[in-house]
PQR file with spaces between the fields and no chain letter, atoms N, CA, C, O and H, PARSE charges and radii, in Angstrom:
ATOM       1  N    MET     1     133.260   73.733   88.423 -0.4000 1.5000
ATOM       2  CA   MET     1     132.333   72.240   88.780 -0.0000 2.0000
ATOM       3  C    MET     1     131.769   72.318   87.879  0.5500 1.7000
ATOM       4  O    MET     1     131.433   73.474   87.625 -0.5500 1.4000
ATOM       5  N    LYS     2     131.374   71.377   86.992 -0.4000 1.5000
ATOM       6  CA   LYS     2     129.914   71.456   86.401 -0.0000 2.0000
ATOM       7  C    LYS     2     128.755   70.299   87.272  0.5500 1.7000
ATOM       8  O    LYS     2     129.025   69.167   87.673 -0.5500 1.4000
ATOM       9  H    LYS     2     131.647   70.438   87.198  0.4000 1.0000
ATOM      10  N    ILE     3     127.832   70.818   87.345 -0.4000 1.5000
ATOM      11  CA   ILE     3     126.984   69.794   87.763 -0.0000 2.0000
ATOM      12  C    ILE     3     126.388   68.361   87.494  0.5500 1.7000
ATOM      13  O    ILE     3     125.500   68.087   86.686 -0.5500 1.4000
ATOM      14  H    ILE     3     127.613   71.737   87.019  0.4000 1.0000
ATOM      15  N    ASN     4     127.072   67.486   88.355 -0.4000 1.5000
ATOM      16  CA   ASN     4     126.672   66.147   87.983 -0.0000 2.0000
ATOM      17  C    ASN     4     125.897   65.280   88.451  0.5500 1.7000
ATOM      18  O    ASN     4     126.255   64.103   88.399 -0.5500 1.4000
ATOM      19  H    ASN     4     127.793   67.709   89.011  0.4000 1.0000
ATOM      20  N    GLU     5     124.303   65.720   89.183 -0.4000 1.5000
ATOM      21  CA   GLU     5     123.419   64.931   89.846 -0.0000 2.0000
ATOM      22  C    GLU     5     122.034   65.754   88.964  0.5500 1.7000
ATOM      23  O    GLU     5     121.972   66.935   88.621 -0.5500 1.4000
ATOM      24  H    GLU     5     124.012   66.676   89.225  0.4000 1.0000
ATOM      25  N    GLY     6     121.296   64.958   88.821 -0.4000 1.5000
ATOM      26  CA   GLY     6     120.031   65.428   87.859 -0.0000 2.0000
ATOM      27  C    GLY     6     119.196   65.697   89.450  0.5500 1.7000
ATOM      28  O    GLY     6     119.630   65.389   90.560 -0.5500 1.4000
ATOM      29  H    GLY     6     121.347   63.999   89.099  0.4000 1.0000
ATOM      30  N    ILE     7     117.431   66.598   88.998 -0.4000 1.5000
ATOM      31  CA   ILE     7     116.952   67.044   90.054 -0.0000 2.0000
ATOM      32  C    ILE     7     116.315   65.523   91.040  0.5500 1.7000
ATOM      33  O    ILE     7     116.201   65.711   92.251 -0.5500 1.4000
ATOM      34  H    ILE     7     117.079   66.848   88.097  0.4000 1.0000
ATOM      35  N    LEU     8     116.122   64.803   90.759 -0.4000 1.5000
ATOM      36  CA   LEU     8     116.013   63.644   91.874 -0.0000 2.0000
ATOM      37  C    LEU     8     116.632   63.453   92.799  0.5500 1.7000
ATOM      38  O    LEU     8     116.453   63.635   94.003 -0.5500 1.4000
ATOM      39  H    LEU     8     116.214   64.651   89.775  0.4000 1.0000
ATOM      40  N    ASP     9     117.824   62.855   91.888 -0.4000 1.5000
ATOM      41  CA   ASP     9     119.505   62.765   92.781 -0.0000 2.0000
ATOM      42  C    ASP     9     119.401   63.564   93.946  0.5500 1.7000
ATOM      43  O    ASP     9     119.461   63.123   95.093 -0.5500 1.4000
ATOM      44  H    ASP     9     117.970   62.707   90.910  0.4000 1.0000
ATOM      45  N    ARG    10     119.218   64.949   93.572 -0.4000 1.5000
ATOM      46  CA   ARG    10     119.547   66.269   94.195 -0.0000 2.0000
ATOM      47  C    ARG    10     118.461   66.313   95.524  0.5500 1.7000
ATOM      48  O    ARG    10     118.812   66.231   96.701 -0.5500 1.4000
ATOM      49  H    ARG    10     119.170   65.308   92.640  0.4000 1.0000
ATOM      50  N    VAL    11     117.094   66.458   95.049 -0.4000 1.5000
ATOM      51  CA   VAL    11     116.215   66.108   95.982 -0.0000 2.0000
ATOM      52  C    VAL    11     116.223   64.824   96.774  0.5500 1.7000
ATOM      53  O    VAL    11     115.428   65.071   97.680 -0.5500 1.4000
ATOM      54  H    VAL    11     116.808   66.525   94.093  0.4000 1.0000
ATOM      55  N    ILE    12     116.665   63.595   96.954 -0.4000 1.5000
ATOM      56  CA   ILE    12     117.044   62.668   97.971 -0.0000 2.0000
ATOM      57  C    ILE    12     117.846   62.998   98.645  0.5500 1.7000
ATOM      58  O    ILE    12     117.676   62.836   99.854 -0.5500 1.4000
ATOM      59  H    ILE    12     117.311   63.394   96.218  0.4000 1.0000
ATOM      60  N    ARG    13     119.111   63.624   98.139 -0.4000 1.5000
ATOM      61  CA   ARG    13     120.306   63.655   99.224 -0.0000 2.0000
ATOM      62  C    ARG    13     119.419   64.866  100.042  0.5500 1.7000
ATOM      63  O    ARG    13     118.961   64.784  101.182 -0.5500 1.4000
ATOM      64  H    ARG    13     119.249   63.755   97.157  0.4000 1.0000
ATOM      65  N    VAL    14     119.342   65.793   99.277 -0.4000 1.5000
ATOM      66  CA   VAL    14     118.541   67.340  100.400 -0.0000 2.0000
ATOM      67  C    VAL    14     118.101   66.483  101.535  0.5500 1.7000
ATOM      68  O    VAL    14     118.749   66.640  102.570 -0.5500 1.4000
ATOM      69  H    VAL    14     119.713   65.860   98.351  0.4000 1.0000
ATOM      70  N    VAL    15     117.024   65.509  101.564 -0.4000 1.5000
ATOM      71  CA   VAL    15     116.016   65.463  102.406 -0.0000 2.0000
ATOM      72  C    VAL    15     116.953   64.130  103.397  0.5500 1.7000
ATOM      73  O    VAL    15     117.029   64.269  104.618 -0.5500 1.4000
ATOM      74  H    VAL    15     116.497   65.382  100.723  0.4000 1.0000
ATOM      75  N    VAL    16     117.453   63.190  102.864 -0.4000 1.5000
ATOM      76  CA   VAL    16     118.293   62.129  103.463 -0.0000 2.0000
ATOM      77  C    VAL    16     118.883   62.773  104.499  0.5500 1.7000
ATOM      78  O    VAL    16     118.592   62.593  105.682 -0.5500 1.4000
ATOM      79  H    VAL    16     117.391   63.077  101.873  0.4000 1.0000
ATOM      80  N    GLY    17     120.012   63.796  103.934 -0.4000 1.5000
ATOM      81  CA   GLY    17     120.917   64.971  104.474 -0.0000 2.0000
ATOM      82  C    GLY    17     120.463   65.566  105.518  0.5500 1.7000
ATOM      83  O    GLY    17     121.008   65.657  106.619 -0.5500 1.4000
ATOM      84  H    GLY    17     120.249   63.943  102.973  0.4000 1.0000
ATOM      85  N    ALA    18     119.232   66.070  105.104 -0.4000 1.5000
ATOM      86  CA   ALA    18     118.254   66.354  106.154 -0.0000 2.0000
ATOM      87  C    ALA    18     117.972   65.515  107.806  0.5500 1.7000
ATOM      88  O    ALA    18     118.530   65.744  108.880 -0.5500 1.4000
ATOM      89  H    ALA    18     118.790   65.997  104.211  0.4000 1.0000
ATOM      90  N    ALA    19     117.115   64.709  107.535 -0.4000 1.5000
ATOM      91  CA   ALA    19     116.756   63.904  107.808 -0.0000 2.0000
ATOM      92  C    ALA    19     118.120   63.188  108.651  0.5500 1.7000
ATOM      93  O    ALA    19     117.928   63.259  109.865 -0.5500 1.4000
ATOM      94  H    ALA    19     116.662   64.523  106.664  0.4000 1.0000
ATOM      95  N    LEU    20     119.159   62.663  108.372 -0.4000 1.5000
ATOM      96  CA   LEU    20     119.745   62.610  109.047 -0.0000 2.0000
ATOM      97  C    LEU    20     120.935   63.564  110.220  0.5500 1.7000
ATOM      98  O    LEU    20     121.417   63.227  111.301 -0.5500 1.4000
ATOM      99  H    LEU    20     119.314   62.605  107.386  0.4000 1.0000
ATOM     100  N    LEU    21     121.049   64.548  109.588 -0.4000 1.5000
ATOM     101  CA   LEU    21     121.571   66.159  110.975 -0.0000 2.0000
ATOM     102  C    LEU    21     120.484   65.783  111.741  0.5500 1.7000
ATOM     103  O    LEU    21     120.853   65.394  112.850 -0.5500 1.4000
ATOM     104  H    LEU    21     120.657   64.822  108.709  0.4000 1.0000
ATOM     105  N    TYR    22     119.265   65.746  111.578 -0.4000 1.5000
ATOM     106  CA   TYR    22     117.822   65.992  112.460 -0.0000 2.0000
ATOM     107  C    TYR    22     118.222   64.944  113.770  0.5500 1.7000
ATOM     108  O    TYR    22     118.215   65.148  114.984 -0.5500 1.4000
ATOM     109  H    TYR    22     118.965   66.062  110.678  0.4000 1.0000
ATOM     110  N    LEU    23     118.661   63.424  112.751 -0.4000 1.5000
ATOM     111  CA   LEU    23     118.769   62.585  114.254 -0.0000 2.0000
ATOM     112  C    LEU    23     120.170   62.361  114.614  0.5500 1.7000
ATOM     113  O    LEU    23     120.553   61.852  115.668 -0.5500 1.4000
ATOM     114  H    LEU    23     118.667   63.258  111.764  0.4000 1.0000
ATOM     115  N    GLY    24     121.002   62.838  113.522 -0.4000 1.5000
ATOM     116  CA   GLY    24     122.150   63.199  114.112 -0.0000 2.0000
ATOM     117  C    GLY    24     122.589   64.092  116.060  0.5500 1.7000
ATOM     118  O    GLY    24     123.469   63.967  116.913 -0.5500 1.4000
ATOM     119  H    GLY    24     120.690   63.252  112.667  0.4000 1.0000
ATOM     120  N    THR    25     121.371   64.888  115.876 -0.4000 1.5000
ATOM     121  CA   THR    25     121.616   65.861  116.860 -0.0000 2.0000
ATOM     122  C    THR    25     120.280   65.914  118.185  0.5500 1.7000
ATOM     123  O    THR    25     120.174   66.696  119.130 -0.5500 1.4000
ATOM     124  H    THR    25     120.657   64.989  115.183  0.4000 1.0000
ATOM     125  N    GLY    26     119.641   65.076  117.887 -0.4000 1.5000
ATOM     126  CA   GLY    26     119.033   64.531  118.573 -0.0000 2.0000
ATOM     127  C    GLY    26     119.450   63.278  119.668  0.5500 1.7000
ATOM     128  O    GLY    26     120.635   62.956  119.592 -0.5500 1.4000
ATOM     129  H    GLY    26     119.728   64.441  117.120  0.4000 1.0000
ATOM     130  N    THR    27     118.724   62.615  120.562 -0.4000 1.5000
ATOM     131  CA   THR    27     119.040   61.980  121.518 -0.0000 2.0000
ATOM     132  C    THR    27     118.809   60.550  120.765  0.5500 1.7000
ATOM     133  O    THR    27     119.608   59.768  121.279 -0.5500 1.4000
ATOM     134  H    THR    27     117.761   62.877  120.625  0.4000 1.0000
ATOM     135  N    THR    28     118.205   60.024  119.968 -0.4000 1.5000
ATOM     136  CA   THR    28     118.033   59.190  119.444 -0.0000 2.0000
ATOM     137  C    THR    28     119.202   57.903  118.693  0.5500 1.7000
ATOM     138  O    THR    28     119.037   56.778  118.220 -0.5500 1.4000
ATOM     139  H    THR    28     117.555   60.659  119.551  0.4000 1.0000
ATOM     140  N    MET    29     120.079   58.571  118.853 -0.4000 1.5000
ATOM     141  CA   MET    29     121.097   57.877  118.142 -0.0000 2.0000
ATOM     142  C    MET    29     122.508   57.685  119.480  0.5500 1.7000
ATOM     143  O    MET    29     122.864   58.395  120.420 -0.5500 1.4000
ATOM     144  H    MET    29     120.213   59.485  119.237  0.4000 1.0000
ATOM     145  N    LEU    30     122.917   56.537  119.000 -0.4000 1.5000
ATOM     146  CA   LEU    30     124.089   56.112  120.224 -0.0000 2.0000
ATOM     147  C    LEU    30     125.303   57.416  119.688  0.5500 1.7000
ATOM     148  O    LEU    30     125.126   58.135  118.705 -0.5500 1.4000
ATOM     149  H    LEU    30     122.627   55.961  118.236  0.4000 1.0000
ATOM     150  N    ALA    31     126.149   57.455  120.330 -0.4000 1.5000
ATOM     151  CA   ALA    31     127.539   58.877  120.200 -0.0000 2.0000
ATOM     152  C    ALA    31     127.892   58.452  118.917  0.5500 1.7000
ATOM     153  O    ALA    31     127.795   59.259  117.992 -0.5500 1.4000
ATOM     154  H    ALA    31     126.294   56.870  121.129  0.4000 1.0000
ATOM     155  N    GLY    32     128.192   57.589  118.761 -0.4000 1.5000
ATOM     156  CA   GLY    32     129.164   57.324  117.700 -0.0000 2.0000
ATOM     157  C    GLY    32     128.911   57.316  116.392  0.5500 1.7000
ATOM     158  O    GLY    32     129.624   57.641  115.442 -0.5500 1.4000
ATOM     159  H    GLY    32     128.270   56.933  119.512  0.4000 1.0000
ATOM     160  N    PHE    33     127.093   56.639  116.478 -0.4000 1.5000
ATOM     161  CA   PHE    33     126.298   56.701  115.511 -0.0000 2.0000
ATOM     162  C    PHE    33     125.709   58.348  114.863  0.5500 1.7000
ATOM     163  O    PHE    33     125.300   58.670  113.747 -0.5500 1.4000
ATOM     164  H    PHE    33     126.514   56.376  117.250  0.4000 1.0000
ATOM     165  N    SER    34     125.908   59.174  116.203 -0.4000 1.5000
ATOM     166  CA   SER    34     125.440   60.576  115.838 -0.0000 2.0000
ATOM     167  C    SER    34     126.778   61.374  114.990  0.5500 1.7000
ATOM     168  O    SER    34     126.780   62.178  114.058 -0.5500 1.4000
ATOM     169  H    SER    34     126.240   58.913  117.110  0.4000 1.0000
ATOM     170  N    LEU    35     127.563   60.921  115.560 -0.4000 1.5000
ATOM     171  CA   LEU    35     128.291   61.741  114.947 -0.0000 2.0000
ATOM     172  C    LEU    35     128.832   61.241  113.400  0.5500 1.7000
ATOM     173  O    LEU    35     129.427   62.064  112.705 -0.5500 1.4000
ATOM     174  H    LEU    35     127.561   60.268  116.317  0.4000 1.0000
ATOM     175  N    LEU    36     128.644   60.129  112.996 -0.4000 1.5000
ATOM     176  CA   LEU    36     128.240   59.554  111.986 -0.0000 2.0000
ATOM     177  C    LEU    36     127.383   59.755  110.961  0.5500 1.7000
ATOM     178  O    LEU    36     127.552   59.659  109.745 -0.5500 1.4000
ATOM     179  H    LEU    36     128.161   59.460  113.561  0.4000 1.0000
ATOM     180  N    GLY    37     126.311   60.088  111.701 -0.4000 1.5000
ATOM     181  CA   GLY    37     125.194   60.758  111.213 -0.0000 2.0000
ATOM     182  C    GLY    37     125.449   62.294  110.328  0.5500 1.7000
ATOM     183  O    GLY    37     125.367   62.586  109.135 -0.5500 1.4000
ATOM     184  H    GLY    37     126.174   60.167  112.688  0.4000 1.0000
ATOM     185  N    ASN    38     125.761   63.000  111.456 -0.4000 1.5000
ATOM     186  CA   ASN    38     125.899   64.441  111.115 -0.0000 2.0000
ATOM     187  C    ASN    38     127.228   64.729  110.308  0.5500 1.7000
ATOM     188  O    ASN    38     127.315   65.756  109.634 -0.5500 1.4000
ATOM     189  H    ASN    38     125.827   62.763  112.425  0.4000 1.0000
ATOM     190  N    ILE    39     128.060   63.995  110.366 -0.4000 1.5000
ATOM     191  CA   ILE    39     128.774   64.006  109.357 -0.0000 2.0000
ATOM     192  C    ILE    39     128.463   63.715  107.813  0.5500 1.7000
ATOM     193  O    ILE    39     128.870   64.331  106.828 -0.5500 1.4000
ATOM     194  H    ILE    39     127.989   63.161  110.914  0.4000 1.0000
ATOM     195  N    LEU    40     127.544   62.491  107.896 -0.4000 1.5000
ATOM     196  CA   LEU    40     127.015   61.909  106.666 -0.0000 2.0000
ATOM     197  C    LEU    40     125.742   62.973  105.638  0.5500 1.7000
ATOM     198  O    LEU    40     125.615   63.272  104.451 -0.5500 1.4000
ATOM     199  H    LEU    40     127.214   61.991  108.697  0.4000 1.0000
ATOM     200  N    GLY    41     124.992   63.261  106.944 -0.4000 1.5000
ATOM     201  CA   GLY    41     123.871   64.267  106.806 -0.0000 2.0000
ATOM     202  C    GLY    41     124.275   65.353  105.862  0.5500 1.7000
ATOM     203  O    GLY    41     123.858   65.716  104.762 -0.5500 1.4000
ATOM     204  H    GLY    41     125.096   63.018  107.908  0.4000 1.0000
ATOM     205  N    ALA    42     125.849   66.007  107.184 -0.4000 1.5000
ATOM     206  CA   ALA    42     126.018   67.554  105.782 -0.0000 2.0000
ATOM     207  C    ALA    42     126.706   66.746  105.103  0.5500 1.7000
ATOM     208  O    ALA    42     125.644   67.050  104.560 -0.5500 1.4000
ATOM     209  H    ALA    42     126.188   65.712  108.077  0.4000 1.0000
ATOM     210  N    ILE    43     127.435   65.948  104.481 -0.4000 1.5000
ATOM     211  CA   ILE    43     128.133   65.990  102.738 -0.0000 2.0000
ATOM     212  C    ILE    43     126.994   65.482  102.240  0.5500 1.7000
ATOM     213  O    ILE    43     127.173   65.639  101.032 -0.5500 1.4000
ATOM     214  H    ILE    43     128.298   65.701  104.922  0.4000 1.0000
ATOM     215  N    LEU    44     125.866   64.942  102.376 -0.4000 1.5000
ATOM     216  CA   LEU    44     124.709   64.645  101.507 -0.0000 2.0000
ATOM     217  C    LEU    44     123.667   66.028  101.092  0.5500 1.7000
ATOM     218  O    LEU    44     123.141   66.343  100.024 -0.5500 1.4000
ATOM     219  H    LEU    44     125.721   64.815  103.357  0.4000 1.0000
ATOM     220  N    LEU    45     123.648   66.735  102.605 -0.4000 1.5000
ATOM     221  CA   LEU    45     123.098   67.809  101.745 -0.0000 2.0000
ATOM     222  C    LEU    45     123.418   68.672  101.359  0.5500 1.7000
ATOM     223  O    LEU    45     122.631   69.456  100.830 -0.5500 1.4000
ATOM     224  H    LEU    45     124.076   66.479  103.472  0.4000 1.0000
ATOM     225  N    LEU    46     125.362   69.021  101.501 -0.4000 1.5000
ATOM     226  CA   LEU    46     125.729   69.715  100.899 -0.0000 2.0000
ATOM     227  C    LEU    46     125.959   69.484   99.332  0.5500 1.7000
ATOM     228  O    LEU    46     125.856   70.356   98.469 -0.5500 1.4000
ATOM     229  H    LEU    46     126.002   68.384  101.931  0.4000 1.0000
ATOM     230  N    THR    47     126.260   68.261   99.150 -0.4000 1.5000
ATOM     231  CA   THR    47     126.059   67.904   97.521 -0.0000 2.0000
ATOM     232  C    THR    47     125.266   67.957   96.558  0.5500 1.7000
ATOM     233  O    THR    47     125.350   68.138   95.343 -0.5500 1.4000
ATOM     234  H    THR    47     126.343   67.553   99.852  0.4000 1.0000
ATOM     235  N    GLY    48     123.875   67.627   97.867 -0.4000 1.5000
ATOM     236  CA   GLY    48     122.660   67.922   97.010 -0.0000 2.0000
ATOM     237  C    GLY    48     122.252   69.659   96.402  0.5500 1.7000
ATOM     238  O    GLY    48     121.714   70.223   95.449 -0.5500 1.4000
ATOM     239  H    GLY    48     123.807   67.481   98.854  0.4000 1.0000
ATOM     240  N    ILE    49     123.011   69.991   97.845 -0.4000 1.5000
ATOM     241  CA   ILE    49     122.349   71.947   96.918 -0.0000 2.0000
ATOM     242  C    ILE    49     122.987   71.808   95.952  0.5500 1.7000
ATOM     243  O    ILE    49     122.444   71.393   94.928 -0.5500 1.4000
ATOM     244  H    ILE    49     123.448   69.533   98.619  0.4000 1.0000
ATOM     245  N    ILE    50     124.445   72.140   95.989 -0.4000 1.5000
ATOM     246  CA   ILE    50     125.923   72.352   94.709 -0.0000 2.0000
ATOM     247  C    ILE    50     125.403   71.955   93.752  0.5500 1.7000
ATOM     248  O    ILE    50     125.311   72.638   92.732 -0.5500 1.4000
ATOM     249  H    ILE    50     124.886   72.478   96.821  0.4000 1.0000
ATOM     250  N    GLY    51     124.713   70.157   93.919 -0.4000 1.5000
ATOM     251  CA   GLY    51     124.511   69.537   92.570 -0.0000 2.0000
ATOM     252  C    GLY    51     126.190   69.180   92.166  0.5500 1.7000
ATOM     253  O    GLY    51     126.273   68.916   90.966 -0.5500 1.4000
ATOM     254  H    GLY    51     124.788   69.603   94.748  0.4000 1.0000
ATOM     255  N    PHE    52     127.264   69.127   92.744 -0.4000 1.5000
ATOM     256  CA   PHE    52     127.979   68.330   92.192 -0.0000 2.0000
ATOM     257  C    PHE    52     128.667   67.235   93.494  0.5500 1.7000
ATOM     258  O    PHE    52     128.850   67.642   94.642 -0.5500 1.4000
ATOM     259  H    PHE    52     127.196   69.341   93.718  0.4000 1.0000
ATOM     260  N    CYS    53     129.024   65.627   92.983 -0.4000 1.5000
ATOM     261  CA   CYS    53     129.256   64.771   93.692 -0.0000 2.0000
ATOM     262  C    CYS    53     130.828   64.566   93.587  0.5500 1.7000
ATOM     263  O    CYS    53     131.071   63.950   92.550 -0.5500 1.4000
ATOM     264  H    CYS    53     128.875   65.296   92.051  0.4000 1.0000
ATOM     265  N    PRO    54     131.694   64.794   94.125 -0.5600 1.5000
ATOM     266  CA   PRO    54     132.926   64.404   94.047  0.2800 2.0000
ATOM     267  C    PRO    54     133.226   62.784   93.591  0.5500 1.7000
ATOM     268  O    PRO    54     134.125   62.394   92.846 -0.5500 1.4000
ATOM     269  N    LEU    55     132.475   62.200   94.084 -0.4000 1.5000
ATOM     270  CA   LEU    55     132.808   60.495   93.498 -0.0000 2.0000
ATOM     271  C    LEU    55     131.942   60.267   92.294  0.5500 1.7000
ATOM     272  O    LEU    55     132.129   59.463   91.381 -0.5500 1.4000
ATOM     273  H    LEU    55     131.745   62.517   94.689  0.4000 1.0000
ATOM     274  N    TYR    56     131.210   60.904   92.417 -0.4000 1.5000
ATOM     275  CA   TYR    56     130.751   60.642   90.459 -0.0000 2.0000
ATOM     276  C    TYR    56     131.327   61.233   89.709  0.5500 1.7000
ATOM     277  O    TYR    56     131.301   60.546   88.688 -0.5500 1.4000
ATOM     278  H    TYR    56     131.058   61.557   93.158  0.4000 1.0000
ATOM     279  N    TYR    57     132.025   62.368   89.468 -0.4000 1.5000
ATOM     280  CA   TYR    57     133.436   62.630   89.019 -0.0000 2.0000
ATOM     281  C    TYR    57     133.913   61.461   88.984  0.5500 1.7000
ATOM     282  O    TYR    57     133.676   60.562   88.177 -0.5500 1.4000
ATOM     283  H    TYR    57     132.045   62.926   90.297  0.4000 1.0000
ATOM     284  N    ALA    58     134.777   61.475   90.109 -0.4000 1.5000
ATOM     285  CA   ALA    58     136.107   60.210   89.977 -0.0000 2.0000
ATOM     286  C    ALA    58     135.440   59.435   89.297  0.5500 1.7000
ATOM     287  O    ALA    58     135.991   59.280   88.207 -0.5500 1.4000
ATOM     288  H    ALA    58     134.969   62.205   90.765  0.4000 1.0000
ATOM     289  N    PHE    59     134.225   58.679   89.421 -0.4000 1.5000
ATOM     290  CA   PHE    59     134.188   57.566   88.049 -0.0000 2.0000
ATOM     291  C    PHE    59     133.606   57.950   87.098  0.5500 1.7000
ATOM     292  O    PHE    59     133.435   57.313   86.058 -0.5500 1.4000
ATOM     293  H    PHE    59     133.777   58.805   90.306  0.4000 1.0000
ATOM     294  N    LYS    60     133.261   58.955   87.321 -0.4000 1.5000
ATOM     295  CA   LYS    60     132.945   59.747   85.453 -0.0000 2.0000
ATOM     296  C    LYS    60     131.647   58.722   85.043  0.5500 1.7000
ATOM     297  O    LYS    60     131.451   57.870   84.176 -0.5500 1.4000
ATOM     298  H    LYS    60     133.399   59.473   88.166  0.4000 1.0000
ATOM     299  N    LEU    61     130.641   59.483   86.524 -0.4000 1.5000
ATOM     300  CA   LEU    61     129.437   59.121   86.699 -0.0000 2.0000
ATOM     301  C    LEU    61     128.751   60.269   86.437  0.5500 1.7000
ATOM     302  O    LEU    61     129.437   61.289   86.375 -0.5500 1.4000
ATOM     303  H    LEU    61     130.801   60.175   87.228  0.4000 1.0000
ATOM     304  N    SER    62     126.860   60.433   86.163 -0.4000 1.5000
ATOM     305  CA   SER    62     125.889   61.609   85.936 -0.0000 2.0000
ATOM     306  C    SER    62     124.591   61.009   85.939  0.5500 1.7000
ATOM     307  O    SER    62     124.161   59.928   85.536 -0.5500 1.4000
ATOM     308  H    SER    62     126.302   59.605   86.213  0.4000 1.0000
ATOM     309  N    THR    63     123.978   62.209   86.622 -0.4000 1.5000
ATOM     310  CA   THR    63     122.578   61.560   86.783 -0.0000 2.0000
ATOM     311  C    THR    63     121.793   62.977   86.290  0.5500 1.7000
ATOM     312  O    THR    63     120.571   63.122   86.252 -0.5500 1.4000
ATOM     313  H    THR    63     124.327   63.087   86.949  0.4000 1.0000
ATOM     314  N    ASN    64     122.512   63.687   86.030 -0.4000 1.5000
ATOM     315  CA   ASN    64     121.919   64.858   84.827 -0.0000 2.0000
ATOM     316  C    ASN    64     121.826   65.444   83.975  0.5500 1.7000
ATOM     317  O    ASN    64     122.464   66.493   84.058 -0.5500 1.4000
ATOM     318  H    ASN    64     123.505   63.569   86.061  0.4000 1.0000
ATOM     319  N    LYS    65     121.249   65.290   82.993 -0.4000 1.5000
ATOM     320  CA   LYS    65     120.194   64.831   81.754 -0.0000 2.0000
ATOM     321  C    LYS    65     120.809   65.832   81.028  0.5500 1.7000
ATOM     322  O    LYS    65     120.460   66.059   79.870 -0.5500 1.4000
ATOM     323  H    LYS    65     120.731   64.437   82.926  0.4000 1.0000
């Protein structure tokens, strides 16, 4: 796996992913949205930490210089 996310992209993904996980585990979201928030938050957090996005790879995109 080649890193295809730039630093700013990774920071944004980690921050938004952590926020979605926090909101998803609390009682501030409805049940269906809570599960969706947890799944999306986990995906964003994971891709931000490892620096590889499968969708970027599939569309041959990269924000890494």
